[in-house]
C-alpha positions in Angstrom: 11.9 -46.9 -5.6 11.3 -47.5 -9.3 9.0 -50.3 -10.6 10.6 -53.6 -11.3 10.7 -55.1 -14.8 7.8 -57.4 -14.0 5.6 -54.5 -12.8 6.6 -52.4 -15.9 5.7 -55.3 -18.2 2.4 -55.9 -16.5 1.5 -52.2 -16.8 2.5 -52.2 -20.5 0.4 -55.3 -21.2 -2.6 -53.7 -19.4 -2.2 -50.4 -21.3 -1.9 -52.3 -24.6 -5.1 -54.4 -23.8 -7.0 -51.2 -22.9 -6.1 -49.6 -26.2 -7.0 -52.7 -28.1 -10.4 -53.0 -26.3 -11.1 -49.3 -27.1 -10.4 -50.0 -30.8 -12.7 -53.0 -30.7 -15.5 -51.0 -28.9 -15.2 -48.2 -31.5 -15.6 -50.7 -34.4 -18.4 -52.6 -32.8 -20.4 -49.6 -31.8 -20.0 -48.0 -35.2 -21.3 -51.3 -36.8 -24.3 -51.3 -34.4 -25.2 -47.7 -35.3 -25.4 -48.9 -38.9 -28.0 -51.5 -38.1 -31.6 -50.8 -39.1 -34.5 -51.0 -36.6 -35.9 -54.0 -38.5 -32.6 -56.0 -38.0 -32.7 -55.2 -34.3 -36.3 -56.3 -34.0 -35.7 -59.5 -36.0 -32.7 -60.3 -33.8 -34.9 -59.8 -30.7 -37.6 -62.1 -32.0 -35.1 -64.8 -33.0 -33.4 -64.7 -29.6 -36.7 -64.8 -27.8 -37.9 -67.9 -29.7 -34.5 -69.6 -29.4 -34.0 -69.0 -25.7 -37.6 -69.9 -24.7 -37.0 -73.4 -26.2 -33.9 -74.0 -24.1 -34.7 -76.5 -21.3 -32.5 -74.8 -18.7 -34.5 -71.5 -19.3 -37.9 -73.3 -19.6 -37.4 -74.7 -16.1 -35.9 -71.5 -14.6 -37.9 -70.0 -11.7 -35.9 -66.8 -11.6 -33.9 -65.2 -14.4 -31.7 -62.2 -14.4 -31.9 -60.4 -17.7 -31.5 -56.8 -19.0 -33.8 -54.4 -20.9 -32.0 -53.5 -24.1 -31.5 -49.9 -25.3 -30.3 -48.3 -28.4 -28.7 -50.6 -31.0 -28.5 -53.7 -28.8 -30.3 -56.8 -29.9 -33.8 -56.3 -28.6 -34.6 -58.1 -25.3 -38.0 -56.5 -24.6 -39.9 -59.4 -26.2 -37.8 -62.0 -24.3 -38.3 -60.2 -20.9 -42.1 -59.9 -21.6 -42.4 -63.5 -22.6 -40.6 -64.8 -19.6 -42.7 -62.7 -17.3 -46.0 -63.7 -18.9 -45.2 -67.3 -18.5 -44.6 -66.9 -14.8 -40.8 -66.6 -14.6 -39.6 -64.2 -11.9 -37.5 -61.7 -13.9 -34.8 -59.5 -12.4 -33.4 -56.5 -14.2 -30.4 -54.4 -13.3 -30.4 -51.0 -11.5 -27.2 -49.0 -11.9 -25.9 -47.7 -8.6 -23.8 -44.5 -8.3 -20.7 -46.5 -7.5 -21.0 -48.4 -10.9 -22.2 -51.6 -9.5 -25.5 -53.3 -10.3 -28.4 -54.0 -8.0 -31.3 -56.2 -9.2 -35.0 -55.5 -9.0 -38.2 -57.3 -10.0 -39.8 -56.7 -13.4 -43.6 -56.4 -13.1 -44.5 -55.5 -16.6 -43.5 -52.5 -18.8 -45.3 -50.1 -16.5 -42.9 -51.0 -13.7 -40.0 -49.4 -15.6 -38.9 -45.8 -15.3 -36.4 -43.8 -17.4 -33.1 -42.8 -15.9 -30.6 -40.1 -16.7 -28.4 -42.8 -18.2 -30.9 -43.4 -21.0 -32.0 -46.7 -19.5 -35.3 -48.1 -18.3 -35.0 -49.6 -14.8 -37.5 -51.4 -12.6 -39.0 -49.9 -9.5 -40.0 -53.3 -8.1 -38.5 -55.0 -5.0 -34.7 -54.9 -4.9 -32.8 -58.1 -4.3 -29.3 -56.7 -3.7 -26.0 -56.8 -5.7 -25.6 -60.5 -5.0 -28.9 -61.6 -6.6 -27.0 -63.4 -9.4 -26.0 -66.0 -6.7 -29.6 -67.0 -6.4 -31.0 -66.9 -10.0 -31.4 -69.9 -12.3 -29.9 -68.1 -15.3 -28.2 -64.8 -16.1 -28.6 -63.2 -19.5 -26.2 -60.4 -20.0 -25.3 -57.8 -22.7 -22.1 -57.7 -24.6 -20.6 -55.9 -27.6 -18.8 -59.1 -28.6 -17.9 -62.6 -27.3 -15.0 -64.7 -28.4 -14.5 -68.5 -28.8 -13.2 -68.8 -25.3 -16.2 -67.2 -23.7 -14.6 -63.8 -23.0 -17.1 -60.9 -23.4 -16.4 -57.4 -24.3 -18.6 -54.8 -22.6 -18.7 -51.1 -22.7 -15.8 -50.7 -20.3 -17.5 -49.9 -16.9 -16.8 -53.3 -15.5 -20.3 -53.6 -13.9 -21.1 -56.9 -15.5 -17.7 -58.4 -14.7 -18.6 -57.7 -11.1 -22.1 -59.0 -11.4 -20.8 -62.2 -13.1 -18.5 -62.7 -10.2 -21.5 -63.1 -7.9 -23.2 -65.8 -9.9 -23.7 -69.3 -8.4 -21.7 -72.4 -9.5 -24.8 -73.9 -11.1 -26.0 -70.7 -12.8 -25.3 -70.3 -16.5 -24.4 -66.9 -17.8 -25.3 -66.3 -21.4 -24.3 -63.2 -23.5 -26.6 -62.0 -26.3 -25.0 -60.6 -29.4 -25.5 -60.3 -33.2 -24.2 -63.1 -35.3 -21.1 -61.2 -36.5 -20.2 -60.2 -32.9 -19.3 -63.8 -32.0 -15.6 -63.5 -32.9 -12.4 -65.6 -32.8 -10.5 -63.7 -30.1 -10.8 -60.6 -28.0 -8.3 -58.8 -25.8 -8.6 -59.7 -22.2 -7.5 -58.7 -18.7 -7.1 -60.8 -15.6 -10.3 -59.2 -14.1 -12.4 -60.1 -17.1 -15.0 -62.8 -16.3 -16.0 -65.3 -19.0 -19.6 -66.3 -19.8 -20.8 -69.9 -20.1 -22.5 -69.5 -23.5 -23.3 -67.0 -26.2 -26.6 -66.7 -28.0 -26.9 -65.2 -31.5 -30.0 -64.8 -33.6 -28.8 -66.9 -36.5 -26.4 -69.4 -35.0 -28.2 -70.3 -31.8 -26.7 -71.1 -28.4 -23.0 -72.1 -28.2 -21.9 -73.4 -24.8 -18.2 -73.1 -24.2 -17.9 -76.0 -21.8 -20.9 -78.3 -22.2 -19.7 -80.5 -19.3 -19.8 -77.6 -16.9 -22.1 -78.0 -13.8 -24.0 -74.9 -14.9 -25.7 -77.1 -17.6 -28.2 -79.6 -16.2 -28.3 -83.1 -17.6 -31.6 -83.6 -19.4 
């Protein structure tokens, strides 16, 4: 039996979105390749200083973060600063099925290189559902739009990780200033973040009244 008109339309929309996402990714990755090391380092320092001043992060006992690679805004300084002040930091471990497990960061020496070109922790693992138990989740993105939709690299692993986070856990994507854009293509499975942090413009919460943001 042939597909109905609705099914055909849904597939067409999905195919169009996939194509638009790939175009966005190509443009954003090309722009990142053009960034100098100094810009990446300065972005990392600015994000570290900005986020460490946020009350919801200052009070966090456990934070899920990521260890930046390549042309991403640097997070090594942020991870180290959180760890040194006593925050329990979890970093992702990529599993063969494309999902993320989370393991404890215990200093730079606790990281090992992987065949994906990443550095992953060898500390105690807390499972794929660890985002349900952290106080904040800091995640990578190629871009974020004004509605909180993030564009990743296309594997879907962070959409699945975000789906695990607790109702009082803020998810914040870290991007360069010009990667906070007006609108991105989206699919029904895409999971929005609660805020975006950029080096120059600070933290923008998409729904300040959300229960993820404590009243200070």
